[in-house]
C-alpha positions as CSV (number, residue, x, y, z in Angstrom):
1,M,-11.0,5.7,-19.5
2,K,-12.5,3.1,-17.3
3,I,-10.8,1.9,-14.2
4,L,-11.6,-0.8,-12.0
5,T,-9.9,-0.9,-8.6
6,I,-10.0,-4.5,-6.8
7,G,-10.0,-3.5,-3.0
8,G,-11.6,-0.2,-3.4
9,S,-12.8,0.1,0.2
10,G,-9.3,-0.6,1.9
11,F,-7.0,1.6,2.9
12,L,-4.9,2.3,-0.6
13,G,-7.9,1.4,-3.0
14,Y,-10.4,4.0,-1.1
15,Y,-8.0,6.8,-2.0
16,L,-7.0,5.8,-5.3
17,T,-10.3,5.4,-6.4
18,K,-11.5,8.7,-4.8
19,N,-8.5,10.6,-6.7
20,L,-8.7,8.6,-9.9
21,T,-12.8,10.1,-9.8
22,L,-11.2,13.5,-9.1
23,H,-9.4,12.9,-12.3
24,N,-12.4,12.3,-14.3
25,Y,-11.6,8.4,-15.1
26,D,-14.7,6.8,-15.4
27,T,-13.9,4.3,-11.8
28,N,-15.4,1.1,-10.1
29,F,-14.3,-0.5,-7.5
30,T,-14.8,-3.8,-5.5
31,F,-14.6,-4.5,-2.0
32,S,-14.5,-7.9,0.3
33,Q,-16.2,-6.9,3.3
34,N,-16.4,-3.1,3.9
35,P,-19.0,-1.5,1.5
36,V,-18.3,2.1,1.1
37,P,-21.1,4.2,2.4
38,N,-23.0,6.0,-0.6
39,L,-20.9,4.7,-3.2
40,D,-21.8,1.5,-5.2
41,G,-19.3,-1.1,-5.2
42,F,-19.2,-4.4,-6.2
43,Q,-18.4,-7.0,-3.7
44,L,-15.9,-9.7,-4.9
45,D,-14.2,-12.7,-3.5
46,I,-11.0,-12.8,-5.7
47,T,-10.3,-16.2,-5.1
48,N,-13.5,-17.1,-6.8
49,K,-12.6,-17.8,-10.3
50,K,-15.8,-17.7,-12.0
51,N,-17.2,-14.3,-10.1
52,V,-13.9,-12.8,-11.2
53,L,-14.2,-13.4,-14.8
54,E,-17.8,-12.4,-14.6
55,L,-17.4,-9.1,-13.3
56,I,-14.3,-7.9,-15.1
57,S,-16.0,-9.1,-18.0
58,K,-19.0,-7.0,-17.2
59,L,-17.4,-3.9,-16.5
60,E,-14.7,-3.8,-19.5
61,P,-11.8,-1.6,-17.7
62,E,-9.1,-0.8,-19.7
63,I,-7.2,-0.7,-16.3
64,V,-7.4,-2.8,-13.5
65,I,-5.7,-1.6,-10.2
66,H,-5.1,-4.9,-7.8
67,T,-4.9,-3.5,-4.1
68,P,-5.5,-6.6,-1.6
69,A,-3.1,-7.9,0.8
70,L,-2.8,-9.7,4.1
71,T,-0.7,-8.5,6.9
72,V,2.7,-9.9,7.6
73,D,1.9,-11.7,10.8
74,I,-1.5,-13.6,9.2
75,C,1.0,-14.5,6.1
76,E,3.5,-16.3,8.5
77,N,1.0,-17.8,10.5
78,D,-1.2,-19.2,7.8
79,H,1.0,-19.8,4.4
80,N,-2.3,-21.5,2.8
81,L,-4.2,-18.4,3.4
82,A,-1.3,-16.2,2.1
83,D,-0.9,-18.3,-1.2
84,L,-4.8,-18.0,-1.9
85,I,-5.1,-14.6,-1.4
86,H,-2.1,-13.0,-3.0
87,V,-1.1,-16.0,-5.5
88,E,-4.0,-17.5,-6.8
89,G,-6.2,-14.0,-6.2
90,I,-3.8,-12.5,-9.0
91,K,-4.2,-15.6,-11.3
92,N,-7.7,-15.1,-11.6
93,I,-7.3,-11.2,-12.0
94,I,-4.5,-12.1,-14.6
95,E,-6.6,-14.5,-16.2
96,S,-9.4,-12.1,-16.4
97,C,-7.8,-9.1,-17.8
98,K,-5.9,-10.9,-20.6
99,L,-9.9,-11.9,-22.2
100,L,-10.0,-7.9,-22.6
101,S,-6.4,-6.8,-22.8
102,S,-6.9,-4.4,-19.4
103,K,-3.6,-3.3,-18.3
104,L,-2.8,-4.2,-14.8
105,V,-1.6,-2.5,-12.2
106,Y,0.0,-4.3,-8.8
107,V,0.2,-2.9,-5.4
108,S,3.4,-4.6,-3.8
109,T,5.8,-3.9,-1.2
110,T,9.3,-3.4,-0.1
111,Y,9.1,-6.8,1.7
112,V,10.2,-8.4,-1.4
113,F,13.5,-7.2,-0.4
114,D,15.2,-7.9,3.1
115,N,18.2,-5.9,4.8
116,S,20.9,-7.6,2.6
117,K,21.7,-4.2,0.9
118,K,21.9,-0.4,2.4
119,K,19.5,0.5,-0.8
120,F,17.4,-1.3,-3.1
121,Y,16.1,0.1,-6.8
122,E,14.0,-1.2,-9.2
123,D,16.1,-3.4,-11.0
124,D,17.6,-5.0,-8.0
125,M,17.0,-8.9,-7.5
126,P,14.1,-9.1,-4.7
127,T,15.3,-11.3,-1.6
128,P,12.0,-11.5,0.8
129,G,12.8,-12.6,4.2
130,N,9.2,-13.7,5.4
131,Y,6.3,-15.3,3.6
132,Y,4.7,-12.3,3.3
133,G,7.3,-11.0,0.9
134,K,7.5,-14.3,-0.5
135,T,3.9,-14.3,-1.8
136,K,3.9,-10.7,-2.8
137,L,6.8,-11.5,-5.1
138,D,5.1,-14.7,-6.3
139,A,2.4,-12.2,-7.6
140,E,5.0,-10.0,-9.0
141,N,6.3,-12.7,-11.3
142,L,2.9,-13.8,-12.6
143,V,2.5,-10.4,-13.2
144,K,5.5,-9.6,-15.2
145,K,5.2,-13.1,-17.1
146,S,1.4,-12.3,-18.1
147,E,2.2,-10.8,-21.1
148,L,0.0,-7.9,-20.2
149,S,0.8,-4.7,-20.0
150,Y,1.5,-3.8,-16.3
151,L,2.5,-1.5,-13.5
152,I,4.3,-2.6,-10.2
153,V,4.3,-0.2,-7.3
154,R,6.0,-1.1,-4.1
155,T,5.1,1.1,-1.2
156,D,5.7,0.8,2.7
157,Q,4.2,1.6,5.5
158,P,1.3,4.1,4.2
159,Y,-0.2,6.9,6.4
160,F,-3.2,9.2,6.4
161,W,-6.3,9.7,8.0
162,A,-8.7,6.5,7.8
163,Q,-12.3,6.2,7.2
164,K,-13.8,4.2,10.1
165,W,-13.7,0.5,8.8
166,H,-10.2,1.0,7.9
167,H,-7.1,-0.4,10.3
168,K,-5.3,2.0,11.9
169,N,-2.0,2.8,10.3
170,S,1.0,3.8,12.7
171,V,0.3,7.5,12.4
172,L,-3.2,7.6,13.7
173,R,-2.1,4.4,16.5
174,V,0.1,7.3,17.7
175,L,-2.4,9.8,17.9
176,D,-5.0,7.5,19.6
177,T,-2.4,6.6,22.0
178,L,-1.0,9.9,22.9
179,K,-4.2,11.6,23.1
180,K,-5.5,9.0,25.6
181,G,-2.2,10.3,27.6
182,Q,-1.4,6.4,27.2
183,I,2.3,5.3,27.2
184,L,3.3,4.2,23.8
185,N,6.0,1.7,23.5
186,E,8.0,2.1,20.0
187,V,10.7,0.1,18.9
188,K,14.2,1.6,17.6
189,D,15.6,-1.2,15.5
190,W,12.9,-1.4,12.8
191,F,13.7,1.5,10.1
192,S,11.3,1.8,7.0
193,V,10.5,4.3,4.2
194,P,6.7,5.9,5.4
195,T,4.5,6.6,2.3
196,Y,2.3,9.5,2.7
197,V,-0.6,8.3,0.9
198,P,-1.8,11.6,-1.2
199,D,1.5,11.5,-2.4
200,F,1.4,7.7,-3.4
201,V,-2.3,8.3,-5.4
202,N,-1.0,11.3,-7.1
203,A,2.4,9.2,-8.1
204,L,-0.1,6.6,-9.5
205,E,-2.0,8.9,-11.3
206,S,0.6,10.1,-13.2
207,L,2.3,6.9,-14.2
208,L,-1.2,6.2,-15.5
209,A,-1.6,9.2,-17.3
210,L,1.6,8.7,-18.9
211,D,1.1,5.3,-19.8
212,K,3.8,3.9,-18.2
213,T,4.8,0.4,-17.5
214,G,7.4,-1.6,-15.0
215,I,8.1,-1.1,-11.9
216,Y,8.3,1.8,-9.3
217,H,9.1,2.6,-5.8
218,L,6.4,4.9,-4.4
219,T,7.5,5.6,-0.8
220,G,8.5,8.3,0.9
221,P,12.3,9.5,1.3
222,D,12.9,9.2,4.8
223,F,14.4,6.1,6.3
224,I,13.5,6.0,9.8
225,N,12.9,3.9,12.9
226,R,9.3,3.6,14.7
227,F,10.3,5.6,17.6
228,D,11.6,8.6,15.9
229,W,8.9,8.8,13.6
230,S,6.7,8.8,16.6
231,L,8.3,11.7,18.0
232,M,8.1,13.7,15.1
233,V,4.0,12.6,14.9
234,A,3.7,14.0,18.7
235,E,5.8,17.2,17.8
236,I,3.3,18.2,14.8
237,F,0.3,17.5,16.6
238,G,1.5,19.2,19.6
239,L,1.2,15.8,22.0
240,D,3.4,14.8,24.6
241,K,6.5,13.3,23.6
242,N,7.5,11.9,26.9
243,L,4.8,9.3,26.8
244,I,6.8,7.3,23.8
245,H,9.1,5.1,25.1
246,P,11.9,3.3,23.0
247,I,11.9,-0.6,23.4
248,N,13.4,-3.4,21.0
249,S,11.6,-5.2,18.4
250,S,12.9,-8.7,20.3
251,T,10.4,-8.1,22.8
252,L,7.3,-8.1,20.8
253,N,7.5,-11.9,19.6
254,L,5.8,-11.5,16.6
255,P,5.5,-14.4,14.3
256,A,7.2,-12.8,11.1
257,K,10.6,-11.6,11.1
258,R,10.7,-7.8,10.3
259,F,13.6,-6.4,8.3
260,S,14.8,-2.5,7.7
261,I,14.5,-2.0,4.1
262,N,15.8,1.0,2.3
263,V,14.2,1.5,-1.2
264,D,15.4,4.4,-3.6
265,N,12.3,6.5,-5.1
266,Q,14.1,8.7,-7.5
267,K,12.8,7.2,-10.5
268,I,9.4,8.3,-10.0
269,F,10.8,11.9,-9.8
270,N,12.8,11.8,-12.9
271,E,10.0,10.3,-15.0
272,T,7.1,12.2,-13.5
273,G,8.4,15.1,-11.4
274,I,6.0,14.2,-8.7
275,K,7.9,14.5,-5.2
276,M,7.3,11.9,-2.6
277,R,7.5,14.2,0.4
278,G,9.2,13.6,3.6
279,I,7.8,12.5,7.1
280,K,7.8,16.1,8.5
281,E,6.4,17.9,5.1
282,S,3.7,15.2,4.9
283,L,2.6,15.2,8.8
284,V,2.4,19.2,8.5
285,D,0.1,18.6,5.4
286,M,-1.9,16.0,7.3
287,H,-2.4,18.1,10.3
288,S,-3.8,21.1,8.1
289,K,-6.3,18.6,6.8
290,D,-7.3,17.0,10.1
291,L,-10.3,14.7,9.8
292,S,-12.5,16.8,7.5
293,Y,-10.4,15.4,5.1
294,P,-11.7,13.7,2.5
295,S,-15.0,15.6,2.4
């Protein structure tokens, strides 16, 4: 089966492509600015409709996985750019997939919700609370209305070892700061459901193998704040927890409002048997792999 990952040099896209290749899929990937060393990807600007149509027509993928996303604060500061990347970009991908009747997998976010409920399920009505969430929901709706076979997978705070060109995720930021013996200020009033990337990519591969469609929450099971999460990282990796200080998010003065969003992930286990591991188990596994993973 031929699969094309859009944004395959990004954090999630890189590990998705790697995992699918290990499962003997015929994989290709695109990148925007960061090629993957020793791998042949295709540079692509998803906002260039002509180039998107030409590349997808040339590669003829049976499945297209769309991973690109801007950060929450960039979206809040630049609505036009957010619309261009998140909305216009997916429109070009959808139109190209229609030419080949390719299945479309859209990687979305828990930020299509706010904190108006204690827990959200896949069939709950989305209620985004910032511009990032709004544009990701706009893209979800375009995918759902496309008449293509589709998967929408929502995730939150993905973490694992990163390649040198990736932005640091929350766990790596904690490790880097504590290893330098520096004070780390972490918020106590932001809760999320952090997602271990190896579990995310395994779950998505299972959904593809089973030819599933619809919406799935591919997140970890633990609803935890950043401060407590950082303490667990320090404990598992044998670093000084006393360097971690609790703060309130209001002191950060960030452009975009953050929400504590808890989502249910039982559907993925019920339908595939894949268990999304909690933070402690995942950190122990991550520690055992150390920087030697992936090879």
